[in-house]
PyMOL Python script that loads the backbone (N, CA, C, O; Angstrom):
from pymol import cmd

cmd.read_pdbstr("""\
ATOM      1  N   UNK A   1       0.401  -1.197  -0.254  1.00  0.00           N
ATOM      2  CA  UNK A   1       0.144  -0.128  -0.237  1.00  0.00           C
ATOM      3  C   UNK A   1       0.693   1.249   0.060  1.00  0.00           C
ATOM      4  O   UNK A   1       0.115   2.279  -0.286  1.00  0.00           O
ATOM      5  N   UNK A   2       1.880   1.214   0.742  1.00  0.00           N
ATOM      6  CA  UNK A   2       2.883   2.458   0.733  1.00  0.00           C
ATOM      7  C   UNK A   2       3.293   2.564  -0.657  1.00  0.00           C
ATOM      8  O   UNK A   2       3.081   3.616  -1.261  1.00  0.00           O
ATOM      9  N   UNK A   3       3.887   1.534  -1.251  1.00  0.00           N
ATOM     10  CA  UNK A   3       4.507   2.178  -2.606  1.00  0.00           C
ATOM     11  C   UNK A   3       3.372   2.881  -3.503  1.00  0.00           C
ATOM     12  O   UNK A   3       3.716   3.644  -4.406  1.00  0.00           O
ATOM     13  N   UNK A   4       2.313   2.675  -3.301  1.00  0.00           N
ATOM     14  CA  UNK A   4       1.231   3.112  -4.064  1.00  0.00           C
ATOM     15  C   UNK A   4       1.270   4.387  -3.951  1.00  0.00           C
ATOM     16  O   UNK A   4       1.597   5.175  -4.838  1.00  0.00           O
ATOM     17  N   UNK A   5       0.897   4.671  -2.716  1.00  0.00           N
ATOM     18  CA  UNK A   5       1.163   6.248  -2.200  1.00  0.00           C
ATOM     19  C   UNK A   5       2.503   6.818  -2.756  1.00  0.00           C
ATOM     20  O   UNK A   5       2.495   7.780  -3.524  1.00  0.00           O
ATOM     21  N   UNK A   6       3.746   6.161  -2.325  1.00  0.00           N
ATOM     22  CA  UNK A   6       4.791   6.801  -3.034  1.00  0.00           C
ATOM     23  C   UNK A   6       5.087   6.996  -4.390  1.00  0.00           C
ATOM     24  O   UNK A   6       6.072   7.580  -4.841  1.00  0.00           O
ATOM     25  N   UNK A   7       4.150   6.456  -5.028  1.00  0.00           N
ATOM     26  CA  UNK A   7       3.903   6.015  -6.967  1.00  0.00           C
ATOM     27  C   UNK A   7       3.080   7.283  -6.827  1.00  0.00           C
ATOM     28  O   UNK A   7       3.714   7.981  -7.619  1.00  0.00           O
ATOM     29  N   UNK A   8       2.349   7.879  -6.484  1.00  0.00           N
ATOM     30  CA  UNK A   8       0.989   9.084  -6.448  1.00  0.00           C
ATOM     31  C   UNK A   8       1.910   9.902  -6.548  1.00  0.00           C
ATOM     32  O   UNK A   8       2.328  10.279  -7.643  1.00  0.00           O
ATOM     33  N   UNK A   9       2.438  10.361  -5.269  1.00  0.00           N
ATOM     34  CA  UNK A   9       3.272  11.326  -5.122  1.00  0.00           C
ATOM     35  C   UNK A   9       4.215  11.489  -6.187  1.00  0.00           C
ATOM     36  O   UNK A   9       4.308  12.518  -6.856  1.00  0.00           O
ATOM     37  N   UNK A  10       4.796  10.632  -6.310  1.00  0.00           N
ATOM     38  CA  UNK A  10       6.274  10.558  -7.623  1.00  0.00           C
ATOM     39  C   UNK A  10       5.509  11.411  -8.950  1.00  0.00           C
ATOM     40  O   UNK A  10       5.876  12.471  -9.458  1.00  0.00           O
ATOM     41  N   UNK A  11       4.346  10.569  -9.301  1.00  0.00           N
ATOM     42  CA  UNK A  11       3.767  10.876 -10.445  1.00  0.00           C
ATOM     43  C   UNK A  11       3.200  12.457 -10.444  1.00  0.00           C
ATOM     44  O   UNK A  11       3.119  13.155 -11.455  1.00  0.00           O
ATOM     45  N   UNK A  12       2.900  12.786  -9.351  1.00  0.00           N
ATOM     46  CA  UNK A  12       2.260  14.126  -9.276  1.00  0.00           C
ATOM     47  C   UNK A  12       3.584  15.415  -9.149  1.00  0.00           C
ATOM     48  O   UNK A  12       3.583  16.630  -9.343  1.00  0.00           O
ATOM     49  N   UNK A  13       4.289  14.748  -8.866  1.00  0.00           N
ATOM     50  CA  UNK A  13       5.481  15.630  -8.648  1.00  0.00           C
ATOM     51  C   UNK A  13       6.051  16.062 -10.413  1.00  0.00           C
ATOM     52  O   UNK A  13       6.415  17.100 -10.964  1.00  0.00           O
ATOM     53  N   UNK A  14       5.880  14.688 -10.818  1.00  0.00           N
ATOM     54  CA  UNK A  14       6.403  15.281 -12.502  1.00  0.00           C
ATOM     55  C   UNK A  14       5.665  16.234 -13.353  1.00  0.00           C
ATOM     56  O   UNK A  14       6.124  16.618 -14.429  1.00  0.00           O
ATOM     57  N   UNK A  15       4.440  16.651 -12.848  1.00  0.00           N
ATOM     58  CA  UNK A  15       3.612  17.609 -13.963  1.00  0.00           C
ATOM     59  C   UNK A  15       3.588  18.633 -12.595  1.00  0.00           C
ATOM     60  O   UNK A  15       2.486  18.840 -12.087  1.00  0.00           O
ATOM     61  N   UNK A  16       4.768  19.258 -12.009  1.00  0.00           N
ATOM     62  CA  UNK A  16       4.671  20.498 -10.902  1.00  0.00           C
ATOM     63  C   UNK A  16       3.911  21.592 -11.526  1.00  0.00           C
ATOM     64  O   UNK A  16       3.219  22.220 -10.724  1.00  0.00           O
ATOM     65  N   UNK A  17       3.869  21.911 -12.522  1.00  0.00           N
ATOM     66  CA  UNK A  17       3.811  22.932 -13.259  1.00  0.00           C
ATOM     67  C   UNK A  17       2.081  23.281 -12.965  1.00  0.00           C
ATOM     68  O   UNK A  17       1.609  24.292 -12.445  1.00  0.00           O
ATOM     69  N   UNK A  18       1.505  22.311 -13.387  1.00  0.00           N
ATOM     70  CA  UNK A  18      -0.287  21.878 -12.997  1.00  0.00           C
ATOM     71  C   UNK A  18      -0.922  22.398 -11.462  1.00  0.00           C
ATOM     72  O   UNK A  18      -2.034  22.812 -11.135  1.00  0.00           O
ATOM     73  N   UNK A  19       0.019  22.225 -10.900  1.00  0.00           N
ATOM     74  CA  UNK A  19      -0.213  22.300  -9.298  1.00  0.00           C
ATOM     75  C   UNK A  19      -0.053  23.714  -8.481  1.00  0.00           C
ATOM     76  O   UNK A  19      -0.739  24.274  -7.626  1.00  0.00           O
ATOM     77  N   UNK A  20       1.074  24.000  -9.092  1.00  0.00           N
ATOM     78  CA  UNK A  20       1.504  25.032  -8.766  1.00  0.00           C
ATOM     79  C   UNK A  20       1.074  26.546  -9.181  1.00  0.00           C
ATOM     80  O   UNK A  20       1.890  27.034  -9.964  1.00  0.00           O
ATOM     81  N   UNK A  21      -0.034  27.428  -8.841  1.00  0.00           N
ATOM     82  CA  UNK A  21      -0.156  28.795  -8.303  1.00  0.00           C
ATOM     83  C   UNK A  21       1.012  29.926  -8.237  1.00  0.00           C
ATOM     84  O   UNK A  21       1.717  30.254  -7.283  1.00  0.00           O
ATOM     85  N   UNK A  22       0.981  30.358  -9.423  1.00  0.00           N
ATOM     86  CA  UNK A  22       1.956  31.687  -9.041  1.00  0.00           C
ATOM     87  C   UNK A  22       3.223  31.236 -10.592  1.00  0.00           C
ATOM     88  O   UNK A  22       2.962  30.237 -11.262  1.00  0.00           O
ATOM     89  N   UNK A  23       4.372  32.029 -10.908  1.00  0.00           N
ATOM     90  CA  UNK A  23       5.130  31.868 -11.797  1.00  0.00           C
ATOM     91  C   UNK A  23       6.587  31.937 -10.696  1.00  0.00           C
ATOM     92  O   UNK A  23       6.892  32.621  -9.719  1.00  0.00           O
ATOM     93  N   UNK A  24       7.081  31.094 -11.288  1.00  0.00           N
ATOM     94  CA  UNK A  24       8.371  30.966 -10.173  1.00  0.00           C
ATOM     95  C   UNK A  24       8.278  30.122  -9.189  1.00  0.00           C
ATOM     96  O   UNK A  24       8.936  30.608  -8.270  1.00  0.00           O
ATOM     97  N   UNK A  25       7.940  29.373  -8.947  1.00  0.00           N
ATOM     98  CA  UNK A  25       7.196  29.296  -7.320  1.00  0.00           C
ATOM     99  C   UNK A  25       7.847  27.888  -7.225  1.00  0.00           C
ATOM    100  O   UNK A  25       7.743  27.296  -8.299  1.00  0.00           O
ATOM    101  N   UNK A  26       8.557  27.093  -6.155  1.00  0.00           N
ATOM    102  CA  UNK A  26       8.770  25.916  -6.161  1.00  0.00           C
ATOM    103  C   UNK A  26       9.985  25.617  -7.223  1.00  0.00           C
ATOM    104  O   UNK A  26      10.335  24.515  -7.647  1.00  0.00           O
ATOM    105  N   UNK A  27      10.440  26.698  -7.483  1.00  0.00           N
ATOM    106  CA  UNK A  27      12.201  26.359  -8.622  1.00  0.00           C
ATOM    107  C   UNK A  27      13.161  26.006  -8.099  1.00  0.00           C
ATOM    108  O   UNK A  27      13.710  24.924  -8.304  1.00  0.00           O
ATOM    109  N   UNK A  28      13.632  27.116  -7.105  1.00  0.00           N
ATOM    110  CA  UNK A  28      14.582  27.107  -6.769  1.00  0.00           C
ATOM    111  C   UNK A  28      14.790  25.351  -5.115  1.00  0.00           C
ATOM    112  O   UNK A  28      14.054  24.709  -4.365  1.00  0.00           O
ATOM    113  N   UNK A  29      16.264  25.448  -5.474  1.00  0.00           N
ATOM    114  CA  UNK A  29      16.394  24.432  -3.837  1.00  0.00           C
ATOM    115  C   UNK A  29      16.517  24.835  -2.965  1.00  0.00           C
ATOM    116  O   UNK A  29      17.508  25.544  -2.794  1.00  0.00           O
ATOM    117  N   UNK A  30      15.357  24.568  -1.641  1.00  0.00           N
ATOM    118  CA  UNK A  30      14.807  25.157  -0.477  1.00  0.00           C
ATOM    119  C   UNK A  30      15.101  23.779   0.088  1.00  0.00           C
ATOM    120  O   UNK A  30      15.545  22.734  -0.387  1.00  0.00           O
ATOM    121  N   UNK A  31      14.623  24.235   1.463  1.00  0.00           N
ATOM    122  CA  UNK A  31      14.473  23.368   2.614  1.00  0.00           C
ATOM    123  C   UNK A  31      13.364  22.245   2.203  1.00  0.00           C
ATOM    124  O   UNK A  31      13.600  21.037   2.208  1.00  0.00           O
ATOM    125  N   UNK A  32      12.140  22.823   1.853  1.00  0.00           N
ATOM    126  CA  UNK A  32      11.504  21.565   1.502  1.00  0.00           C
ATOM    127  C   UNK A  32      10.553  22.500  -0.028  1.00  0.00           C
ATOM    128  O   UNK A  32      10.250  23.656  -0.324  1.00  0.00           O
ATOM    129  N   UNK A  33      10.357  20.693  -0.785  1.00  0.00           N
ATOM    130  CA  UNK A  33      10.271  20.683  -2.058  1.00  0.00           C
ATOM    131  C   UNK A  33       8.846  20.705  -1.732  1.00  0.00           C
ATOM    132  O   UNK A  33       8.185  20.562  -0.704  1.00  0.00           O
ATOM    133  N   UNK A  34       8.453  21.073  -3.736  1.00  0.00           N
ATOM    134  CA  UNK A  34       7.078  20.905  -3.135  1.00  0.00           C
ATOM    135  C   UNK A  34       6.336  19.292  -2.865  1.00  0.00           C
ATOM    136  O   UNK A  34       5.207  19.103  -2.412  1.00  0.00           O
ATOM    137  N   UNK A  35       7.254  18.318  -3.255  1.00  0.00           N
ATOM    138  CA  UNK A  35       7.014  17.408  -2.494  1.00  0.00           C
ATOM    139  C   UNK A  35       6.605  17.234  -1.448  1.00  0.00           C
ATOM    140  O   UNK A  35       5.519  16.744  -1.141  1.00  0.00           O
ATOM    141  N   UNK A  36       7.845  17.811  -0.443  1.00  0.00           N
ATOM    142  CA  UNK A  36       7.554  17.463   0.979  1.00  0.00           C
ATOM    143  C   UNK A  36       6.500  18.525   1.390  1.00  0.00           C
ATOM    144  O   UNK A  36       6.098  18.523   2.553  1.00  0.00           O
ATOM    145  N   UNK A  37       5.903  19.684   0.250  1.00  0.00           N
ATOM    146  CA  UNK A  37       5.092  20.321   1.113  1.00  0.00           C
ATOM    147  C   UNK A  37       3.387  19.286   1.320  1.00  0.00           C
ATOM    148  O   UNK A  37       2.629  19.088   2.269  1.00  0.00           O
ATOM    149  N   UNK A  38       3.418  18.763  -0.452  1.00  0.00           N
ATOM    150  CA  UNK A  38       2.333  18.277  -0.476  1.00  0.00           C
ATOM    151  C   UNK A  38       1.971  16.909   0.627  1.00  0.00           C
ATOM    152  O   UNK A  38       0.867  16.495   0.979  1.00  0.00           O
ATOM    153  N   UNK A  39       3.278  16.439   0.980  1.00  0.00           N
ATOM    154  CA  UNK A  39       3.504  15.422   1.975  1.00  0.00           C
ATOM    155  C   UNK A  39       3.011  15.335   3.202  1.00  0.00           C
ATOM    156  O   UNK A  39       2.334  14.581   3.900  1.00  0.00           O
ATOM    157  N   UNK A  40       3.671  16.532   3.247  1.00  0.00           N
ATOM    158  CA  UNK A  40       3.328  17.398   5.076  1.00  0.00           C
ATOM    159  C   UNK A  40       1.625  17.553   5.188  1.00  0.00           C
ATOM    160  O   UNK A  40       1.059  17.338   6.261  1.00  0.00           O
ATOM    161  N   UNK A  41       0.954  17.908   4.087  1.00  0.00           N
ATOM    162  CA  UNK A  41      -0.086  18.607   4.325  1.00  0.00           C
ATOM    163  C   UNK A  41      -1.084  17.189   4.076  1.00  0.00           C
ATOM    164  O   UNK A  41      -2.151  17.088   4.683  1.00  0.00           O
ATOM    165  N   UNK A  42      -0.626  16.161   3.153  1.00  0.00           N
ATOM    166  CA  UNK A  42      -1.584  14.969   3.536  1.00  0.00           C
ATOM    167  C   UNK A  42      -1.382  14.018   4.980  1.00  0.00           C
ATOM    168  O   UNK A  42      -2.324  13.594   5.649  1.00  0.00           O
ATOM    169  N   UNK A  43      -0.239  13.843   5.218  1.00  0.00           N
ATOM    170  CA  UNK A  43      -0.116  13.153   6.390  1.00  0.00           C
ATOM    171  C   UNK A  43       0.241  14.111   7.749  1.00  0.00           C
ATOM    172  O   UNK A  43       0.735  13.412   8.634  1.00  0.00           O
ATOM    173  N   UNK A  44       0.138  15.256   8.055  1.00  0.00           N
ATOM    174  CA  UNK A  44       0.305  15.712   9.032  1.00  0.00           C
ATOM    175  C   UNK A  44      -0.761  15.400   9.907  1.00  0.00           C
ATOM    176  O   UNK A  44      -1.925  15.290   9.519  1.00  0.00           O
ATOM    177  N   UNK A  45      -0.196  15.177  11.705  1.00  0.00           N
ATOM    178  CA  UNK A  45      -0.852  14.547  12.516  1.00  0.00           C
ATOM    179  C   UNK A  45      -2.270  15.344  13.340  1.00  0.00           C
ATOM    180  O   UNK A  45      -3.030  14.957  14.228  1.00  0.00           O
ATOM    181  N   UNK A  46      -2.180  16.447  12.656  1.00  0.00           N
ATOM    182  CA  UNK A  46      -3.413  17.611  13.311  1.00  0.00           C
ATOM    183  C   UNK A  46      -3.489  18.288  14.658  1.00  0.00           C
ATOM    184  O   UNK A  46      -4.417  18.652  15.381  1.00  0.00           O
ATOM    185  N   UNK A  47      -2.075  18.324  14.735  1.00  0.00           N
ATOM    186  CA  UNK A  47      -1.143  18.886  16.050  1.00  0.00           C
ATOM    187  C   UNK A  47      -1.216  20.317  15.640  1.00  0.00           C
ATOM    188  O   UNK A  47      -2.022  20.823  14.859  1.00  0.00           O
ATOM    189  N   UNK A  48      -0.018  21.020  16.443  1.00  0.00           N
ATOM    190  CA  UNK A  48       0.076  22.465  15.914  1.00  0.00           C
ATOM    191  C   UNK A  48       0.967  22.193  14.989  1.00  0.00           C
ATOM    192  O   UNK A  48       1.790  21.284  15.097  1.00  0.00           O
ATOM    193  N   UNK A  49       0.815  23.380  13.473  1.00  0.00           N
ATOM    194  CA  UNK A  49       1.879  23.032  12.611  1.00  0.00           C
ATOM    195  C   UNK A  49       3.470  23.165  12.790  1.00  0.00           C
ATOM    196  O   UNK A  49       4.287  23.038  11.877  1.00  0.00           O
ATOM    197  N   UNK A  50       3.801  23.486  14.326  1.00  0.00           N
ATOM    198  CA  UNK A  50       5.082  24.048  14.599  1.00  0.00           C
ATOM    199  C   UNK A  50       5.345  22.544  15.088  1.00  0.00           C
ATOM    200  O   UNK A  50       6.480  22.176  14.785  1.00  0.00           O
ATOM    201  N   UNK A  51       4.615  21.616  15.743  1.00  0.00           N
ATOM    202  CA  UNK A  51       5.035  20.455  16.453  1.00  0.00           C
ATOM    203  C   UNK A  51       5.071  19.726  15.046  1.00  0.00           C
ATOM    204  O   UNK A  51       6.141  19.475  14.491  1.00  0.00           O
ATOM    205  N   UNK A  52       3.910  19.419  14.533  1.00  0.00           N
ATOM    206  CA  UNK A  52       4.182  18.853  12.595  1.00  0.00           C
ATOM    207  C   UNK A  52       4.777  18.668  11.996  1.00  0.00           C
ATOM    208  O   UNK A  52       4.987  17.578  11.464  1.00  0.00           O
ATOM    209  N   UNK A  53       5.564  20.156  11.748  1.00  0.00           N
ATOM    210  CA  UNK A  53       6.992  20.494  10.961  1.00  0.00           C
ATOM    211  C   UNK A  53       7.992  19.744  11.992  1.00  0.00           C
ATOM    212  O   UNK A  53       8.901  19.152  11.410  1.00  0.00           O
ATOM    213  N   UNK A  54       8.003  19.686  12.833  1.00  0.00           N
ATOM    214  CA  UNK A  54       9.444  19.304  13.889  1.00  0.00           C
ATOM    215  C   UNK A  54       9.388  18.071  13.403  1.00  0.00           C
ATOM    216  O   UNK A  54      10.421  17.717  12.834  1.00  0.00           O
ATOM    217  N   UNK A  55       8.313  17.117  13.448  1.00  0.00           N
ATOM    218  CA  UNK A  55       8.328  15.594  13.861  1.00  0.00           C
ATOM    219  C   UNK A  55       8.747  15.018  11.920  1.00  0.00           C
ATOM    220  O   UNK A  55       9.424  14.062  11.539  1.00  0.00           O
ATOM    221  N   UNK A  56       8.154  15.866  11.273  1.00  0.00           N
ATOM    222  CA  UNK A  56       8.067  15.951  10.015  1.00  0.00           C
ATOM    223  C   UNK A  56       9.628  15.996   9.470  1.00  0.00           C
ATOM    224  O   UNK A  56      10.158  15.224   8.671  1.00  0.00           O
ATOM    225  N   UNK A  57      10.150  17.037  10.089  1.00  0.00           N
ATOM    226  CA  UNK A  57      11.275  16.623   9.303  1.00  0.00           C
ATOM    227  C   UNK A  57      12.220  15.440  10.666  1.00  0.00           C
ATOM    228  O   UNK A  57      13.037  14.625  10.235  1.00  0.00           O
ATOM    229  N   UNK A  58      12.092  15.484  11.390  1.00  0.00           N
ATOM    230  CA  UNK A  58      13.166  14.029  11.953  1.00  0.00           C
ATOM    231  C   UNK A  58      12.367  13.158  11.265  1.00  0.00           C
ATOM    232  O   UNK A  58      13.270  12.670  10.586  1.00  0.00           O
ATOM    233  N   UNK A  59      11.411  12.592  10.914  1.00  0.00           N
ATOM    234  CA  UNK A  59      10.846  11.633  10.353  1.00  0.00           C
ATOM    235  C   UNK A  59      11.536  11.532   9.142  1.00  0.00           C
ATOM    236  O   UNK A  59      12.434  10.715   8.936  1.00  0.00           O
ATOM    237  N   UNK A  60      11.209  12.186   8.504  1.00  0.00           N
ATOM    238  CA  UNK A  60      11.781  12.570   6.776  1.00  0.00           C
ATOM    239  C   UNK A  60      12.639  12.929   6.272  1.00  0.00           C
ATOM    240  O   UNK A  60      12.498  12.981   5.050  1.00  0.00           O
ATOM    241  N   UNK A  61      14.058  13.403   6.845  1.00  0.00           N
ATOM    242  CA  UNK A  61      15.077  13.756   6.386  1.00  0.00           C
ATOM    243  C   UNK A  61      16.550  13.012   6.978  1.00  0.00           C
ATOM    244  O   UNK A  61      16.729  12.723   8.161  1.00  0.00           O
ATOM    245  N   UNK A  62      17.441  12.805   5.981  1.00  0.00           N
ATOM    246  CA  UNK A  62      18.189  12.164   6.678  1.00  0.00           C
ATOM    247  C   UNK A  62      19.093  12.831   7.126  1.00  0.00           C
ATOM    248  O   UNK A  62      19.823  12.611   8.092  1.00  0.00           O
ATOM    249  N   UNK A  63      19.043  14.180   5.997  1.00  0.00           N
ATOM    250  CA  UNK A  63      20.257  15.556   6.065  1.00  0.00           C
ATOM    251  C   UNK A  63      19.800  16.315   7.366  1.00  0.00           C
ATOM    252  O   UNK A  63      18.684  16.212   7.876  1.00  0.00           O
ATOM    253  N   UNK A  64      20.892  17.132   7.845  1.00  0.00           N
ATOM    254  CA  UNK A  64      20.926  17.913   8.669  1.00  0.00           C
ATOM    255  C   UNK A  64      20.447  19.277   8.285  1.00  0.00           C
ATOM    256  O   UNK A  64      21.122  20.076   7.636  1.00  0.00           O
ATOM    257  N   UNK A  65      18.804  19.565   8.887  1.00  0.00           N
ATOM    258  CA  UNK A  65      18.403  20.755   7.800  1.00  0.00           C
ATOM    259  C   UNK A  65      17.454  21.825   9.148  1.00  0.00           C
ATOM    260  O   UNK A  65      16.804  21.317  10.062  1.00  0.00           O
ATOM    261  N   UNK A  66      17.576  22.921   8.986  1.00  0.00           N
ATOM    262  CA  UNK A  66      17.195  24.082   9.748  1.00  0.00           C
ATOM    263  C   UNK A  66      15.816  23.639   9.970  1.00  0.00           C
ATOM    264  O   UNK A  66      15.583  22.792   9.108  1.00  0.00           O
ATOM    265  N   UNK A  67      14.724  23.823  10.769  1.00  0.00           N
ATOM    266  CA  UNK A  67      13.595  23.901  11.216  1.00  0.00           C
ATOM    267  C   UNK A  67      12.681  25.004  10.413  1.00  0.00           C
ATOM    268  O   UNK A  67      12.613  26.124  10.920  1.00  0.00           O
ATOM    269  N   UNK A  68      11.913  24.730   9.081  1.00  0.00           N
ATOM    270  CA  UNK A  68      11.074  25.970   8.609  1.00  0.00           C
ATOM    271  C   UNK A  68      10.255  26.686   9.721  1.00  0.00           C
ATOM    272  O   UNK A  68      10.075  26.195  10.836  1.00  0.00           O
ATOM    273  N   UNK A  69       9.793  27.845   9.330  1.00  0.00           N
ATOM    274  CA  UNK A  69       8.699  28.635  10.206  1.00  0.00           C
ATOM    275  C   UNK A  69       7.341  28.059  10.051  1.00  0.00           C
ATOM    276  O   UNK A  69       6.892  27.408   9.108  1.00  0.00           O
ATOM    277  N   UNK A  70       6.827  28.390  11.055  1.00  0.00           N
ATOM    278  CA  UNK A  70       5.149  28.487  10.416  1.00  0.00           C
ATOM    279  C   UNK A  70       5.173  28.992   9.525  1.00  0.00           C
ATOM    280  O   UNK A  70       4.854  28.442   8.471  1.00  0.00           O
ATOM    281  N   UNK A  71       5.708  30.716   9.632  1.00  0.00           N
ATOM    282  CA  UNK A  71       5.282  31.871   8.729  1.00  0.00           C
ATOM    283  C   UNK A  71       5.357  31.446   7.310  1.00  0.00           C
ATOM    284  O   UNK A  71       4.404  31.601   6.547  1.00  0.00           O
ATOM    285  N   UNK A  72       6.833  30.747   6.840  1.00  0.00           N
ATOM    286  CA  UNK A  72       7.358  30.414   5.666  1.00  0.00           C
ATOM    287  C   UNK A  72       6.556  29.381   5.053  1.00  0.00           C
ATOM    288  O   UNK A  72       6.417  29.207   3.842  1.00  0.00           O
ATOM    289  N   UNK A  73       6.004  28.665   6.052  1.00  0.00           N
ATOM    290  CA  UNK A  73       5.134  27.119   5.559  1.00  0.00           C
ATOM    291  C   UNK A  73       3.549  27.839   4.748  1.00  0.00           C
ATOM    292  O   UNK A  73       2.944  27.532   3.720  1.00  0.00           O
ATOM    293  N   UNK A  74       3.350  28.765   5.678  1.00  0.00           N
ATOM    294  CA  UNK A  74       1.900  29.038   5.547  1.00  0.00           C
ATOM    295  C   UNK A  74       1.693  29.504   3.997  1.00  0.00           C
ATOM    296  O   UNK A  74       0.876  29.394   3.082  1.00  0.00           O
ATOM    297  N   UNK A  75       3.329  30.268   4.376  1.00  0.00           N
ATOM    298  CA  UNK A  75       3.020  31.311   2.796  1.00  0.00           C
ATOM    299  C   UNK A  75       3.514  30.419   1.671  1.00  0.00           C
ATOM    300  O   UNK A  75       3.207  30.775   0.534  1.00  0.00           O
ATOM    301  N   UNK A  76       4.166  29.419   1.801  1.00  0.00           N
ATOM    302  CA  UNK A  76       4.306  28.787   0.489  1.00  0.00           C
ATOM    303  C   UNK A  76       3.183  27.864   0.195  1.00  0.00           C
ATOM    304  O   UNK A  76       3.023  27.463  -0.958  1.00  0.00           O
ATOM    305  N   UNK A  77       2.326  27.465   1.241  1.00  0.00           N
ATOM    306  CA  UNK A  77       1.092  26.403   0.680  1.00  0.00           C
ATOM    307  C   UNK A  77       0.068  27.304  -0.212  1.00  0.00           C
ATOM    308  O   UNK A  77      -0.625  26.961  -1.169  1.00  0.00           O
ATOM    309  N   UNK A  78       0.226  28.755   0.516  1.00  0.00           N
ATOM    310  CA  UNK A  78      -0.691  29.162  -0.501  1.00  0.00           C
ATOM    311  C   UNK A  78      -0.590  29.250  -2.089  1.00  0.00           C
ATOM    312  O   UNK A  78      -1.529  29.535  -2.832  1.00  0.00           O
ATOM    313  N   UNK A  79       0.822  28.932  -2.510  1.00  0.00           N
ATOM    314  CA  UNK A  79       1.217  28.575  -3.830  1.00  0.00           C
ATOM    315  C   UNK A  79       0.491  26.996  -4.511  1.00  0.00           C
ATOM    316  O   UNK A  79       0.448  26.649  -5.691  1.00  0.00           O
ATOM    317  N   UNK A  80       0.141  26.495  -3.674  1.00  0.00           N
ATOM    318  CA  UNK A  80      -0.295  25.088  -4.203  1.00  0.00           C
ATOM    319  C   UNK A  80      -1.554  25.016  -4.185  1.00  0.00           C
ATOM    320  O   UNK A  80      -2.341  25.259  -3.270  1.00  0.00           O
ATOM    321  N   UNK A  81      -1.784  24.555  -5.583  1.00  0.00           N
ATOM    322  CA  UNK A  81      -3.275  24.403  -5.934  1.00  0.00           C
ATOM    323  C   UNK A  81      -3.840  22.889  -5.620  1.00  0.00           C
ATOM    324  O   UNK A  81      -3.375  21.751  -5.684  1.00  0.00           O
ATOM    325  N   UNK A  82      -5.452  23.658  -5.138  1.00  0.00           N
ATOM    326  CA  UNK A  82      -6.027  22.497  -4.141  1.00  0.00           C
ATOM    327  C   UNK A  82      -6.403  21.324  -4.949  1.00  0.00           C
ATOM    328  O   UNK A  82      -6.913  20.276  -4.553  1.00  0.00           O
ATOM    329  N   UNK A  83      -6.017  21.722  -6.339  1.00  0.00           N
ATOM    330  CA  UNK A  83      -6.238  20.385  -7.742  1.00  0.00           C
ATOM    331  C   UNK A  83      -5.611  19.076  -6.835  1.00  0.00           C
ATOM    332  O   UNK A  83      -6.115  18.008  -6.485  1.00  0.00           O
ATOM    333  N   UNK A  84      -4.083  19.768  -6.601  1.00  0.00           N
ATOM    334  CA  UNK A  84      -3.048  18.639  -6.181  1.00  0.00           C
ATOM    335  C   UNK A  84      -3.677  17.222  -5.388  1.00  0.00           C
ATOM    336  O   UNK A  84      -3.511  16.034  -5.666  1.00  0.00           O
ATOM    337  N   UNK A  85      -4.476  17.887  -4.274  1.00  0.00           N
ATOM    338  CA  UNK A  85      -5.060  16.419  -3.660  1.00  0.00           C
ATOM    339  C   UNK A  85      -6.575  16.139  -4.210  1.00  0.00           C
ATOM    340  O   UNK A  85      -7.220  15.454  -3.416  1.00  0.00           O
ATOM    341  N   UNK A  86      -7.261  16.499  -5.343  1.00  0.00           N
ATOM    342  CA  UNK A  86      -8.236  15.596  -5.475  1.00  0.00           C
ATOM    343  C   UNK A  86      -7.681  14.751  -6.511  1.00  0.00           C
ATOM    344  O   UNK A  86      -8.337  13.814  -6.967  1.00  0.00           O
ATOM    345  N   UNK A  87      -6.300  15.075  -6.981  1.00  0.00           N
ATOM    346  CA  UNK A  87      -5.440  14.368  -7.652  1.00  0.00           C
ATOM    347  C   UNK A  87      -5.099  12.783  -7.030  1.00  0.00           C
ATOM    348  O   UNK A  87      -5.311  11.645  -7.449  1.00  0.00           O
ATOM    349  N   UNK A  88      -4.460  13.353  -5.816  1.00  0.00           N
ATOM    350  CA  UNK A  88      -3.892  12.315  -4.986  1.00  0.00           C
ATOM    351  C   UNK A  88      -5.188  11.224  -4.396  1.00  0.00           C
ATOM    352  O   UNK A  88      -5.123  10.024  -4.129  1.00  0.00           O
ATOM    353  N   UNK A  89      -6.040  11.928  -4.344  1.00  0.00           N
ATOM    354  CA  UNK A  89      -7.397  10.966  -4.070  1.00  0.00           C
ATOM    355  C   UNK A  89      -7.503  10.304  -4.489  1.00  0.00           C
ATOM    356  O   UNK A  89      -7.660   9.209  -3.948  1.00  0.00           O
ATOM    357  N   UNK A  90      -7.495  10.513  -5.938  1.00  0.00           N
ATOM    358  CA  UNK A  90      -8.468   9.770  -6.944  1.00  0.00           C
ATOM    359  C   UNK A  90      -7.340   8.449  -6.704  1.00  0.00           C
ATOM    360  O   UNK A  90      -7.513   7.376  -7.282  1.00  0.00           O
TER     361      UNK A  90
END
""", "prot")
cmd.dss("prot")
cmd.show_as("cartoon", "prot")
cmd.util.cbc("prot")
cmd.orient("prot")
């Protein structure tokens, strides 16, 4: 089952232009990629955003990255087209 979900996310990331609102968003290498944002939004635990971000980074990143702020996360998620979540649920 996990591989099916992973394949779905990989397929979504291939057509990133379709799911990003605005030009030049998610184009540079940053702490979180588009796939990381979408994965986090689908699998967060429902506690505070900061606690969920800390847990997500601990669980999913082997490299040592700094924690992103709630404000930075909230700003970036406004550029994600809600259509991506409909595609994932299909």
